C-alpha positions in Angstrom: -111.4 52.7 200.8 -114.3 51.6 198.5 -113.9 48.0 199.6 -113.9 48.9 203.3 -117.0 50.9 202.8 -118.7 48.1 200.9 -117.7 45.6 203.6 -119.1 47.8 206.4 -122.4 48.5 204.5 -122.8 44.7 203.8 -122.2 43.6 207.3 -125.6 44.7 208.9 -127.7 43.3 206.1 -125.9 39.9 206.2 -126.1 39.6 210.1 -129.8 40.6 209.9 -130.6 38.1 207.1 -128.9 35.2 208.9 -130.4 36.1 212.3 -133.9 36.2 210.9 -133.3 33.1 209.0 -132.1 31.0 212.0 -134.6 32.6 214.4 -137.4 31.5 212.1 -136.2 28.0 212.0 -136.2 27.9 215.8 -139.6 29.6 216.2 -141.3 27.4 213.7 -139.8 24.3 215.4 -141.2 25.5 218.7 -144.6 26.0 217.1 -144.5 22.4 215.8 -143.6 21.0 219.2 -139.8 21.1 219.5 -138.4 23.5 222.2 -134.8 22.4 221.5 -133.7 25.7 220.0 -135.4 27.6 222.8 -133.7 25.6 225.5 -130.3 26.1 223.7 -130.7 29.9 223.8 -131.1 30.1 220.0 -134.6 31.5 219.9 -133.2 35.0 219.9 -132.7 37.9 217.6 -129.2 38.5 218.9 -126.9 37.8 215.9 -124.0 36.8 218.0 -125.8 33.6 219.0 -126.2 32.6 215.3 -122.8 33.6 213.7 -120.4 31.1 212.3 -117.3 33.1 211.7 -116.1 31.2 208.7 -119.5 31.0 207.2 -119.9 34.8 207.6 -116.6 35.7 205.9 -117.4 33.2 203.1 -120.7 34.9 202.5 -119.1 38.4 202.4 -116.4 37.3 200.0 -118.1 34.6 197.8 -121.8 35.4 198.4 -122.1 31.8 199.7 -121.9 31.1 203.4 -123.7 29.7 206.4 -124.8 30.4 209.9 -124.6 28.2 213.0 -127.5 25.8 212.5 -130.2 25.9 215.0 -130.5 22.7 216.9 -133.7 20.8 216.1 -135.0 17.4 217.4 -137.6 16.2 214.9 -138.6 13.6 217.4 -140.5 16.3 219.3 -142.6 17.3 216.3 -146.3 16.6 216.7 -146.4 15.7 213.1 -143.0 14.6 211.8 -143.5 15.3 208.1 -145.2 18.7 208.5 -142.7 19.6 211.2 -139.7 19.1 209.1 -141.4 20.7 206.0 -142.6 23.8 207.8 -139.4 24.3 209.9 -137.2 24.0 206.8 -139.2 26.5 204.9 -139.4 28.9 207.7 -135.9 30.3 207.2 -135.9 30.9 203.5 -139.5 32.2 203.6 -138.7 34.7 206.4 -135.8 36.1 204.3 -138.2 36.4 201.3 -140.9 38.1 203.2 -138.5 40.5 205.0 -137.2 41.6 201.6 -140.6 43.1 200.7 -140.9 45.9 203.3 -137.2 46.8 202.8 -137.8 47.0 199.1 -140.8 49.2 199.4 -138.9 51.5 201.7 -136.1 51.6 199.1 -138.4 52.7 196.4 -139.1 55.9 198.5 -135.4 56.9 198.5 -134.7 59.0 195.4 -131.4 58.0 193.6 -130.8 61.6 192.5 -130.4 63.0 196.1 -126.6 62.4 196.8 -126.7 62.5 200.6 -129.4 59.8 200.7 -127.3 57.5 198.5 -125.6 55.6 201.3 -129.0 54.9 202.9 -130.4 53.8 199.6 -127.4 51.4 199.0 -127.8 50.0 202.6 -131.5 49.3 202.1 -130.8 47.7 198.7 -128.3 45.5 200.4 -130.9 44.4 202.9 -133.2 43.3 200.0 -130.3 41.8 198.1 -128.9 39.6 200.8 -132.1 38.4 202.2 -133.1 37.2 198.7 -129.8 35.5 198.3 -130.2 33.7 201.6 -133.7 32.6 200.4 -132.6 31.4 197.0 -129.4 29.7 198.2 -131.0 27.9 201.0 -133.9 26.6 198.8 -131.4 24.6 196.7 -132.3 21.0 197.3 -128.8 19.8 198.3 -127.8 18.9 201.9 -127.2 20.6 204.3 -129.3 23.3 202.8 -133.0 23.8 203.8 -134.2 22.9 200.3 -132.9 19.3 200.8 -135.2 18.9 203.9 -138.1 20.1 201.9 -137.3 17.7 199.1 -136.9 14.7 201.5 -140.3 15.6 203.2 -142.0 15.6 199.9 -140.3 12.6 198.2 -142.4 9.5 197.9 -141.0 6.4 199.8 -139.9 4.7 196.7 -137.4 7.5 196.1 -135.8 7.2 199.4 -132.5 6.1 197.7 -132.2 9.6 196.5 -132.4 11.0 200.0 -129.8 8.4 201.2 -127.3 9.4 198.3 -127.8 13.1 198.8 -127.4 12.8 202.6 -124.1 11.0 202.1 -122.7 13.0 199.2 -124.6 16.2 199.1 -122.2 18.4 200.9 -119.4 17.4 198.5 -121.7 18.0 195.6 -122.6 21.5 196.9 -119.0 22.5 197.5 -118.0 21.1 194.0 -120.7 23.2 192.3 -119.6 26.4 194.3 -116.1 25.8 193.2 -117.1 25.1 189.7 -119.0 28.3 189.5 -116.1 30.3 190.8 -113.4 28.7 188.8 -115.2 28.4 185.3 -117.5 31.4 185.6 -120.3 29.1 184.4 -123.3 30.0 186.6 -124.6 26.7 187.8 -125.8 27.7 191.2 -125.9 31.4 190.3 -127.9 30.5 187.2 -130.8 30.0 189.8 -129.7 32.5 192.4 -129.0 35.4 190.1 -132.3 35.5 188.2 -134.3 34.9 191.4 -132.5 37.9 193.2 -132.7 40.1 190.1 -136.4 39.5 189.5 -137.7 39.9 193.0 -135.4 42.7 194.0 -136.7 44.7 190.9 -140.2 43.7 191.7 -139.9 44.9 195.4 -137.5 47.8 195.2 -137.2 48.8 191.5 -133.9 49.0 189.7 -131.0 48.6 192.2 -127.9 50.6 192.1 -125.8 47.7 193.4 -126.7 45.3 190.6 
C-alpha cells in the first residue's frame, strides 16, 4: 500500500515538471522566432501532449526519464546561437524557478500536524522532482539540454567534441545511468543529489522525503 500511495503522490509532480519543462522549450523557441512547437500543438500545458510512456515509467522507477521532445527547427531562429542557447536553457530553468514557490508554500505546512502530512509530502515532491528535472537535463551529454548549451558555447576549434558527443553521447549517458545503478557509485547522482538536496533545503527547509 505504501508503494501505491508513493506512486500516486509522485505522479502529479512528475507530470507537472515534464509539462512545464517541455512547454518552456516551445515557448522560448517561439519567442526566438520558431513556431514549430506551436504548429505541432505542443505549446500547451496539457501533460498528455508531452508524455512519453516509457520515459515516464523510467522516471518513476529510476528517477531518470524523459518526455516527448518538443519539435524545434533552429533554422527559424532570428539568432541561431542565442536561439539554441535560450531554448535549451528554458526547460531546466523553468523547473528550477517553479520549485521556489512550491518550496516556500511547503515551509508553511507544519510537519507536526498529522492531517496535513500528505499535503506536505505532495508539495515536497513538486520541489524534489522539478529540481531533479533541472539538474538531470543540465548534464552536458546528448540528448539532454545541457549538451545544446555546451555546443552553443564551445569555440569552433572544439567542434570535434560536439561531433563525438553527438555520435556517442546517448550511449555514454545510458552507460553512466547503468553504472550508477549497478555499482552504487553516484556518478550522475553525485551531481544531481547534492544539487537537489541543497536547493530543496534552501527553498523548502528540511524535506521529509529525503
